[in-house]
N, C-alpha and C positions, 0 to 999 in steps of 0.2 A: 504494500500500500504506500503510495507516494505521500509526501508531507501535505500536499494540497488535499488529497482524499481523506487523510486523517483529520485535518482541520475541518473539512466539511462534515465528517461524521460526528466530530465533537460538537459542532454547532447544532446539529440535529438533536443530539442527546440533550444539550443544554436547553434548547427550545422546548422540547417535549416535556422535560422535567419541570421547567418553569411554569408551563401551562398546567401541568398536573398539580403542582403546588398551589397555583391560584385556585383551581377547582376545590382542592382540599380546604383552603381558607374560606371559600364561599360556603362550603358545607358547614364549616365551623361557625360562620356568621349566621347561618340559618338555623343553627341548633339552639335549643333552650339553654340559658345560662346555667353553668354548673353541671350540665348533663354529661353522660358518658359519651354521647355522640360528639360533643364539643371537644373533649379531651382526645378522643380517638382521631378526629379530623385534624386537630392541631399537631398531634404527634406524627401523623402521617406526613404532614407538610415537612417537618424536620427530617424524617427518614428519607424522603425524596431528595432533599438537598444533600444529605450525607452520601447517598448512593451515587449521585452524579459527581460528587466531589472525588470519590474514590475511583470512578469509572473513567472520567475524562482526565488525561494528563495535563497538569497545569504547572506553571512556574510560580512558586511562592514569592510574595513581595519580600524584598531584602531589608532586613533591619540594620540600620547604620549606627544604632546607639546601644544595643544590648538589651536583653530581656527585662532587666530590672527597671531601666529607664522607660522602656515601652510600657511596662505595667504601671509605672507611676504616672506617666502622661495620660494613659488611658483612664486611670482612676480620676485624675483631675478633670479631664474633659467630660467624663460621665457625671461627676458631681456638678460641674458647671451647667450642663444640659438639664440635669434634674432640677436645679434651682430655677432656671429659666422656665421650664415647663410647669413647675409648681406655681410660680408667679402667674403664668398665663392661665392656669386652671382657675385661679382665684378671680381673674379678670372676666373670664367667660362663664363664670358660675351662674350668672343671671340670664344666660341664653339657652333655654331649654332645647332648642333645635340642635345645638351642638353637644350639650352635656348629657342629654338623654341616651344617645347611643353609647357614650362612654360609660354611663351608669350600668347599662345592660352588660357591657363587657366586664366591668368590675364585679358583677354578681358572681362571676366564676370563682372569685377569691373569697366569697362569703359562704355561709352555710356549711362550714367544716371542710371546704375544698381549698383552703389556703395553700397547703403544702403541695398538692398536685398542680395548682395553678402556678406557683413559683417555679416548680420543676419544669413544667411545660414552657414557661416564659424563658427560663435560662437555656434550655436545650434549643429552642427555636432561635434565640438570640445568637448563639454560637453558629447554628446552621445557616442563618441568614448572612452573617458576616462571611462565612466560607463561600457561600454561593454568589453573593452580590459584590464582594470585594476581591474575590480571587477567581472563582470558576468562570463567571461571565466575562470579566475583563480579559482573562487569558485566552478566550476564544474569539475575541474581537480584534480585527486588524485595523491599523491606523494609529492616529495620534493618541496620547494619553487622555486628552480632553474628550475625544470621541468615545473612548472606553468608559470614562466617568459618566458622561451624559447618558449614554445608552443604559448603563448599569443602574443609574439613579432613576431614570424614567421607568425602567422595568420594575424596580423596587417599589416605586410609588403605585404603579398599576396593580401589582400583585397585592400590595397592602390594602388597596381599596376594596378588595373582595370581601373583607370582613364587614363592610357596611358602616364603618365609623369614619366620618369625614376627617376628624382630627388626626386619625392615624396616618392619613395621606400626608398631611403637613408634617407629622412626626417623622415619617419616612424620608421626606425631603431634607429636614434639618439634620436628623441623625445620620442619614446616608451621606450628606455633604461633609459633615465633620469626619466621618469614618474614611471617606475617600481622601480628605485632606491629610489625615494622619498617615495613610499609606503613601500618599504622594510626597510627604515630607520625610519619608524614610523610617517610619516607626514600625514597619513590618505589619503583621496581621494580629499580633497579640494586643497591641494598643487599641484598635477598633473593637476587638472582642471584649476587652475589659471595659471599655467605654460603654458599649451596648448593654452589657450585663449590669453595670452600675446604674445606668439610666433606667432600664426596663424593670429591674427588680425594685429599685427605689420608687418608681411610679406605682408599681403594683402594691407596694406596702403603704405608701403615703396617700395616694389619691382617694382610696375609700374613706380615709379619715377626714380629708379635707372636704370632700363632696358629700359628707354625711348630712 
């Protein structure tokens, strides 16, 4: 198989799995909050991302600063994003059209389902970073900005399947910061830590703030 044929096959794999993950998220969005169907569909999304990550050969982003610095900058970036989003949540609290879908999503962390919800959030956070910050960019030819834009737009489109408008905005902001970290040479560990810090912090704090 020639390099061109391998690249084409990889692009097909990535496209099919991305669409499959979007369908899984759509199923999760249509499921009752806290239901088995929601957690099964959400877990299936992560499994799809992990599978294509191991199937498609990719070149990992190079870390120029070392793992400890990557971890630290990822943690700081995640905490900064958490502060910004918490402040934003307080501002939009009086807009039911935006907060109601978020409340429905947060119901998954209530009623005794907090630990499963946090676990699914963490696993999906890692899987999303592997897919949208490594797998997809590695299969796109062209300039780094082209890879970033396509990956970011795809991330937003897939996130919209959950039916929560604010998650699309979150995908834009979180995805942009994650790509910036990779572009600045912080490897893949920094965006993963950033994503986990932000997403787990939101899962724990938002139910209290929007109570």
